ZARONU-623047 format. One line per field, with one value per residue (C-alpha): residue number from 1; residue in one letter; z, y, x. Coordinates in steps of 0.05 Angstrom, whole numbers, plus 5000, padded with zeros to 4 digits. Layout:
# ZARONU-623047
i: (NUM|...)
aa: (a|...)
pz: (Z|...)
py: (Y|...)
px: (X|...)
END
This chain:
# ZARONU-623047
i: (1|2|3|4|5|6|7|8|9|10|11|12|13|14|15|16|17|18|19|20|21|22|23|24|25|26|27|28|29|30|31|32|33|34|35|36|37|38|39|40|41|42|43|44|45|46|47|48|49|50|51|52|53|54|55|56|57|58|59|60|61|62|63|64|65|66|67|68|69|70|71|72|73|74|75|76|77|78|79|80|81|82|83|84|85|86|87|88|89|90|91|92|93|94|95|96|97|98|99|100|101|102|103|104|105|106|107|108|109|110|111|112|113|114|115|116|117|118|119|120|121|122|123|124|125|126|127|128|129|130|131|132|133|134|135|136|137|138|139|140|141|142|143|144|145|146|147|148|149|150|151|152|153|154|155|156|157|158|159|160|161|162|163|164|165|166|167|168|169|170|171|172|173|174|175|176|177|178|179|180|181|182|183|184|185|186|187|188|189|190|191|192|193|194|195|196|197|198|199|200|201|202|203|204|205|206|207|208|209|210|211|212|213|214|215|216|217|218|219|220|221|222|223|224|225|226|227|228|229|230|231|232|233|234|235|236|237|238|239|240|241|242|243|244|245|246|247|248|249|250|251|252|253|254|255|256|257|258|259|260|261|262|263|264|265|266|267|268|269|270|271|272|273|274|275|276|277|278|279|280|281|282|283|284|285|286|287|288|289|290|291|292|293|294|295|296|297|298|299|300|301|302|303|304|305|306|307|308|309|310|311|312|313|314|315|316|317|318|319|320|321|322|323|324|325|326|327|328|329|330|331|332|333|334|335|336|337|338|339|340|341|342|343|344|345|346|347|348|349|350|351|352|353|354|355|356|357|358|359|360|361|362|363|364|365|366|367|368|369|370|371|372|373|374|375|376|377|378|379|380|381|382|383|384|385|386|387|388|389|390|391|392|393|394|395|396|397|398|399|400|401|402|403|404|405|406|407|408|409|410|411|412|413|414|415|416|417|418|419|420|421|422|423|424|425|426|427|428|429|430|431|432|433|434|435|436|437|438|439|440|441|442|443|444|445|446|447|448|449|450|451|452|453|454|455|456|457|458|459|460|461|462|463|464|465|466|467|468|469|470|471|472|473|474|475|476|477|478|479|480|481|482|483|484|485|486|487|488|489|490|491|492|493|494|495|496|497|498|499|500|501|502|503|504|505|506|507|508|509|510|511|512|513|514|515|516|517|518|519|520|521|522|523|524|525|526|527|528|529|530|531|532|533|534|535|536|537|538|539|540|541|542|543|544|545|546|547|548|549|550|551|552|553)
aa: (m|k|t|l|s|p|l|q|q|e|r|l|k|y|q|p|k|l|p|e|s|l|k|a|g|i|n|k|l|v|c|v|e|k|e|k|t|e|a|v|k|d|k|e|q|i|k|e|l|f|a|k|t|y|g|q|a|i|v|e|f|a|v|g|t|e|e|k|a|s|g|i|k|n|v|g|v|i|l|s|g|g|q|a|p|g|g|h|n|v|i|a|g|l|y|d|a|l|k|q|a|n|k|e|n|k|l|y|g|f|l|g|g|p|s|g|i|i|d|g|k|y|v|e|f|d|d|k|f|i|d|a|y|r|n|t|g|g|f|d|i|i|g|s|g|r|t|k|l|e|t|e|e|q|f|k|k|s|l|e|v|c|k|k|l|n|i|s|a|v|v|i|i|g|g|d|d|s|n|t|n|a|a|l|l|a|e|w|f|v|k|h|d|t|g|i|q|v|i|g|c|p|k|t|i|d|g|d|l|k|n|d|q|i|e|v|s|f|g|f|d|t|a|t|k|t|y|a|e|l|i|g|n|i|q|r|d|a|n|s|a|k|k|y|w|h|f|i|k|i|m|g|r|s|a|s|h|v|a|v|e|a|a|l|q|t|q|p|n|i|c|l|v|s|e|e|v|e|e|k|k|m|s|l|n|q|i|v|e|d|m|c|k|i|i|c|k|r|a|e|n|g|k|n|f|g|i|v|i|v|p|e|g|l|i|e|f|i|p|e|m|k|d|l|i|s|s|l|n|d|l|t|h|e|l|e|s|d|e|t|y|q|n|v|r|s|e|e|k|f|k|i|i|a|s|k|l|n|e|n|n|a|k|l|f|m|s|l|p|a|l|i|k|a|q|l|l|m|d|r|d|p|h|g|n|v|q|v|s|r|i|e|t|e|k|l|l|i|e|m|i|r|t|r|l|n|e|l|k|d|e|g|v|y|v|g|k|f|s|d|q|a|h|f|f|g|y|e|g|r|c|a|f|p|s|n|f|d|a|d|y|c|y|s|l|g|f|n|a|f|a|l|i|n|f|g|l|t|g|y|l|s|s|v|k|n|l|i|k|p|a|k|e|w|v|a|g|g|v|p|l|t|m|m|m|n|m|e|k|r|h|g|e|m|k|p|v|i|q|k|a|l|i|k|l|d|g|k|v|f|k|e|l|e|a|m|r|e|e|w|a|m|n|d|r|y|l|f|p|g|a|i|q|y|f|g|p|s|e|v|c|d|l|t|t|v|t|l|q|i|e|h|a)
pz: (0839|0818|0787|0726|0701|0630|0606|0637|0604|0536|0547|0563|0492|0460|0417|0419|0353|0338|0290|0225|0243|0309|0280|0232|0290|0344|0309|0241|0265|0246|0289|0252|0287|0279|0306|0368|0429|0483|0548|0543|0594|0640|0588|0619|0688|0659|0615|0675|0717|0661|0629|0605|0576|0554|0481|0452|0387|0377|0345|0303|0284|0214|0184|0161|0105|0148|0215|0267|0326|0395|0456|0523|0563|0631|0644|0707|0705|0756|0761|0794|0819|0812|0774|0701|0656|0611|0655|0652|0576|0578|0617|0570|0509|0541|0559|0489|0454|0502|0491|0416|0414|0452|0489|0543|0562|0630|0656|0731|0763|0823|0876|0905|0859|0860|0931|0901|0863|0925|0973|0923|0924|0857|0818|0753|0700|0659|0606|0656|0702|0645|0610|0672|0668|0594|0577|0649|0690|0753|0774|0818|0777|0818|0855|0852|0898|0901|0928|0898|0866|0879|0932|0924|0973|0933|0868|0898|0926|0859|0825|0874|0860|0785|0789|0830|0776|0719|0696|0636|0632|0676|0650|0694|0678|0707|0700|0701|0770|0759|0693|0727|0771|0707|0680|0745|0749|0676|0687|0749|0715|0656|0701|0740|0678|0700|0631|0655|0612|0636|0593|0614|0591|0593|0643|0675|0668|0680|0608|0629|0604|0530|0476|0400|0408|0465|0438|0499|0563|0571|0614|0594|0541|0587|0648|0610|0577|0646|0676|0614|0623|0696|0679|0623|0673|0722|0666|0647|0720|0728|0666|0693|0765|0747|0819|0831|0812|0808|0822|0796|0813|0766|0779|0738|0788|0762|0689|0666|0608|0640|0657|0588|0552|0596|0580|0505|0510|0552|0542|0614|0632|0663|0658|0697|0668|0718|0666|0645|0717|0726|0660|0676|0749|0773|0848|0884|0888|0813|0797|0844|0815|0743|0763|0802|0739|0700|0758|0763|0688|0685|0744|0705|0650|0701|0703|0775|0756|0720|0714|0735|0721|0768|0752|0812|0811|0806|0876|0859|0798|0831|0839|0911|0930|0891|0931|0996|0979|0960|1028|1063|1027|1057|1125|1133|1115|1168|1221|1212|1271|1313|1372|1397|1329|1321|1389|1388|1363|1294|1313|1347|1287|1242|1286|1287|1211|1202|1248|1201|1136|1105|1117|1052|1058|1131|1117|1060|1100|1160|1115|1088|1120|1174|1130|1073|1120|1149|1080|1058|1116|1103|1091|1025|0975|0967|0915|0962|0928|0964|0954|0915|0909|0984|0980|0969|0922|0897|0968|0977|0913|0934|1002|0971|0917|0968|1009|0947|0923|0991|0984|0914|0939|0993|0938|0900|0847|0828|0844|0840|0883|0893|0915|0906|0900|0904|0870|0861|0804|0811|0833|0791|0728|0748|0745|0694|0640|0588|0525|0459|0446|0513|0507|0438|0457|0521|0489|0435|0486|0523|0460|0436|0503|0491|0421|0453|0500|0443|0409|0471|0486|0556|0585|0534|0539|0496|0442|0396|0351|0296|0344|0308|0252|0255|0298|0238|0218|0286|0289|0342|0371|0430|0459|0507|0576|0586|0530|0572|0635|0672|0742|0794|0869|0909|0985|0985|0935|0859|0827|0756|0738|0675|0657|0662|0598|0614|0573|0521|0519|0447|0427|0386|0444|0490|0433|0417|0489|0494|0430|0458|0530|0523|0483|0534|0594|0575|0526|0558|0499|0541|0508|0537|0517|0552|0573|0539|0481|0469|0414|0350|0294|0297|0294|0362|0396|0374|0379|0406|0453|0427|0449|0402|0345|0352|0362|0301|0255)
py: (3634|3567|3521|3481|3417|3418|3373|3419|3480|3445|3420|3490|3509|3452|3476|3424|3404|3417|3386|3427|3451|3481|3507|3551|3593|3592|3646|3611|3547|3522|3471|3411|3371|3295|3242|3252|3210|3167|3140|3077|3043|3059|3109|3128|3141|3182|3221|3238|3260|3301|3329|3393|3364|3294|3272|3325|3313|3295|3354|3363|3426|3446|3508|3562|3612|3675|3698|3717|3764|3732|3765|3769|3704|3689|3616|3576|3511|3454|3396|3338|3270|3236|3267|3249|3272|3329|3365|3429|3427|3423|3488|3518|3500|3527|3592|3601|3590|3637|3692|3680|3688|3754|3786|3811|3740|3715|3645|3630|3567|3540|3515|3445|3413|3421|3450|3512|3532|3519|3558|3613|3598|3615|3648|3687|3662|3706|3691|3686|3639|3592|3593|3564|3500|3484|3411|3393|3336|3341|3382|3430|3491|3495|3428|3376|3344|3292|3332|3310|3363|3336|3375|3435|3475|3460|3481|3546|3564|3548|3595|3651|3645|3644|3706|3742|3730|3739|3668|3643|3572|3521|3467|3405|3363|3293|3220|3184|3207|3278|3284|3256|3318|3360|3330|3343|3415|3428|3402|3445|3508|3499|3480|3545|3587|3612|3618|3583|3526|3465|3426|3364|3338|3262|3251|3186|3142|3083|3084|3068|3133|3115|3100|3109|3184|3184|3139|3147|3187|3233|3210|3137|3142|3172|3130|3064|3083|3101|3034|2996|3026|3004|2934|2928|2946|2893|2841|2855|2846|2782|2753|2771|2746|2689|2679|2721|2721|2794|2808|2878|2909|2966|3024|3026|3025|2976|2964|2926|2973|2997|2927|2900|2959|2952|2877|2889|2936|2889|2817|2789|2716|2725|2782|2774|2808|2826|2824|2754|2730|2756|2727|2658|2663|2645|2638|2660|2588|2577|2638|2613|2543|2569|2611|2553|2510|2561|2570|2494|2485|2541|2509|2443|2483|2512|2580|2599|2670|2708|2770|2774|2835|2844|2896|2941|2924|2848|2834|2867|2823|2755|2737|2713|2775|2822|2796|2804|2875|2895|2871|2906|2972|2972|2947|2998|3053|3028|3021|3091|3116|3053|3073|3002|2980|3042|3034|2960|2929|2900|2828|2847|2888|2827|2785|2839|2844|2768|2763|2810|2774|2714|2647|2644|2716|2708|2645|2678|2742|2705|2661|2722|2746|2799|2850|2840|2841|2907|2936|2915|2955|3019|3083|3086|3141|3199|3160|3100|3055|3010|3040|2982|3015|3004|2930|2891|2839|2822|2802|2761|2723|2712|2684|2638|2614|2599|2558|2520|2506|2476|2431|2410|2396|2350|2314|2301|2356|2392|2465|2491|2551|2604|2672|2733|2809|2852|2919|2970|3019|3075|3144|3137|3147|3198|3261|3242|3291|3281|3244|3283|3247|3269|3339|3347|3311|3350|3417|3400|3378|3445|3486|3446|3456|3531|3519|3482|3540|3590|3555|3558|3483|3453|3383|3362|3325|3352|3300|3293|3231|3195|3192|3140|3191|3251|3307|3350|3296|3291|3307|3357|3360|3343|3286|3296|3270|3239|3188|3156|3149|3093|3079|3047|3034|3084|3089|3042|3085|3082|3142|3166|3157|3152|3078|3052|3023|2955|2907|2872|2798|2793|2855|2858|2880|2822|2772|2797|2785|2718|2692|2706|2681|2612|2638|2693|2646|2598|2633|2700|2745|2806|2875|2934|2999|3045|3117|3161|3198|3271|3288|3250|3215|3219|3143|3140|3205|3211|3137|3121|3062|2991|2989|3046|3017|2949|2978|3024|2983)
px: (4712|4685|4737|4716|4748|4776|4719|4667|4699|4694|4623|4599|4619|4579|4521|4465|4434|4360|4309|4304|4234|4256|4321|4281|4259|4205|4163|4163|4130|4062|4025|3995|3941|3944|3897|3853|3873|3842|3871|3912|3865|3805|3781|3715|3745|3802|3754|3711|3771|3801|3738|3772|3836|3817|3817|3863|3901|3974|4010|4072|4111|4130|4163|4115|4123|4124|4149|4097|4104|4100|4068|4102|4099|4129|4142|4158|4198|4201|4250|4213|4233|4300|4357|4371|4428|4406|4356|4397|4394|4318|4318|4370|4329|4266|4302|4332|4265|4229|4280|4281|4206|4207|4265|4216|4196|4220|4236|4229|4257|4219|4267|4268|4217|4140|4143|4176|4113|4070|4115|4134|4209|4240|4297|4294|4342|4387|4440|4497|4458|4437|4505|4540|4498|4494|4510|4523|4494|4452|4392|4431|4411|4346|4343|4289|4237|4182|4123|4058|4013|3944|3905|3859|3902|3966|3933|3907|3975|4008|3958|3973|4048|4036|3992|4045|4098|4049|4065|4025|4054|4089|4136|4144|4206|4196|4178|4111|4089|4114|4077|4015|4023|4028|3963|3926|3951|3934|3863|3854|3880|3832|3773|3783|3794|3862|3892|3955|3983|4021|4071|4111|4178|4194|4249|4272|4333|4286|4262|4191|4160|4152|4102|4096|4103|4156|4210|4255|4257|4316|4374|4365|4420|4472|4456|4458|4524|4552|4530|4555|4624|4626|4600|4652|4707|4682|4677|4750|4769|4728|4760|4828|4822|4775|4752|4689|4617|4595|4522|4505|4439|4421|4373|4310|4252|4199|4217|4279|4296|4361|4385|4369|4402|4465|4465|4459|4519|4563|4538|4542|4534|4465|4414|4350|4288|4233|4177|4197|4198|4127|4102|4130|4106|4175|4187|4250|4271|4262|4305|4359|4356|4365|4424|4456|4452|4494|4542|4553|4560|4612|4648|4652|4688|4737|4702|4688|4669|4616|4573|4500|4456|4397|4343|4327|4253|4260|4233|4166|4157|4166|4092|4098|4139|4092|4033|4072|4094|4023|3999|4058|4042|3972|3996|4052|4003|3955|4009|4038|3996|4001|4045|4054|4082|4125|4159|4179|4243|4251|4239|4174|4153|4165|4119|4065|4068|4067|4006|3968|3987|3953|3986|4027|4052|4068|4109|4147|4159|4187|4232|4269|4334|4325|4360|4310|4250|4273|4284|4214|4186|4224|4184|4148|4163|4113|4075|4065|4116|4165|4235|4264|4333|4341|4324|4388|4360|4430|4450|4387|4402|4475|4454|4402|4450|4504|4454|4430|4501|4518|4457|4478|4548|4521|4482|4547|4540|4605|4595|4666|4686|4634|4660|4616|4618|4556|4547|4491|4496|4445|4467|4530|4489|4436|4480|4533|4554|4499|4520|4516|4450|4419|4449|4416|4351|4341|4355|4305|4253|4259|4258|4198|4162|4161|4134|4075|4065|4068|4010|3967|3969|3962|3963|4016|4082|4139|4154|4214|4213|4252|4311|4354|4363|4410|4382|4363|4312|4280|4205|4181|4111|4069|4026|3967|3984|3915|3928|3983|3941|3905|3879|3924|3921|3963|3960|3901|3861|3851|3883|3898|3971|4013|4021|4092|4119|4150|4193|4151|4169|4144|4183|4247|4291|4275|4278|4349|4370|4335|4369|4439|4430|4461|4520|4534|4524|4579|4627|4644|4627|4641|4639|4677|4641|4689|4674|4623|4655|4639|4689|4704|4666|4590|4581|4616|4597|4524|4507|4438|4422|4420|4347|4328|4368|4333|4263|4268|4312)
END
């Protein structure tokens, strides 16, 4: 018999809150069409690629005056990409709405991500199965995966599996790349007149799947609170020992949303922002020089310690490194079938790579520590991206800072004592017990996804808005996936993908951080958020992120 911790036993009892419209009942809803949409960029190309699903209207749900009968619908659900707290509640919300609409409805979970629908590996959910996973972290209910859904063969196999199970709709729970899969599958199903709908749900702790309709992706709230607790603990330790500079790299893929939110919650001495580095065209040396100035100034004040937050994707945003990585992406793809390259030692690989780069990139590549060079050449993810979580940017910065401080010391500058500690916070936050906010938000997203299915919609992303208000005031609806898309280079080819939402340097959130930098750098205004709270006053337990509060104040 499975043993549950006391907290898990209590969390299983938690009943997530719903917006008033959804709470009224799935069969009492009316669907209200809002404005028609266009792609965020590359409109003509996206329109041509998604001829059947392009230009649909944003929709919102309201409570109708009468209850309508709902026909039988079987639905399949997929967890795709990296884990994010709350995924189980999306499935629970979807299941509850589906059963509320019609007791004969069935929900199938495809195992191991998108490959499950291709290979026909699935489970059928029942009450007992679902109840064991309510309000828990992780994706272990059916597992996840990163298989791309993009080929004719994959689509045909998916259709065969759906026909076998009499599935009329598929829900894909994932981030920007996974919901690009959803958009492609939706288009193919409509084009081939299959009658099968596809709905997406906005998942990613990175926070980069957002727009006016998607205020935050699920998991961001829990993950940032988890990281903020750990940073707060380290800050307390640093302020106690007063002898270490802690360099903390934080997961978040390309965008710096997670790093910035964690900084707003904890107020570290330094927080790098990838988008700012790119905008100001800062080199590695410039970044190191700026950090050394703060380190030296603090040393003059007798403070040989501090906290630095480094966003995971920083290395891709340094212009010189971005150009290098772009060239390496193409090169590593080309060299996959080169036996000579594949069979030589690392040092020889470095020389082969350098010989194929332009002069500036070759010089930069060879100047990097061997560890970083090797990490830059690691296998790409299924979407053709460098795996930035495996590049130890924090250690690269430490090494360069130590070298620069020794140079400054030789020049007569007082640098104090520099001792370092490196940390990477990533997996610690992806499967945490979801916060009350994420438990409620995810359940609402899943419940809402079935509402979209019930109204015959396809190619939509489940949307729940007005999130800084109490849950009963949230607004449920849907946004067409095509409106979020643009064209980007992947594996050497231009492909349609959902555009990542990056930190806006003219936005309220960055301005808040920017205004406090000097104060935080020198005066140790550390905040200690502590552990996520699940029980107690709403202003503590249901608190949204600082980012959301600032954006929607």
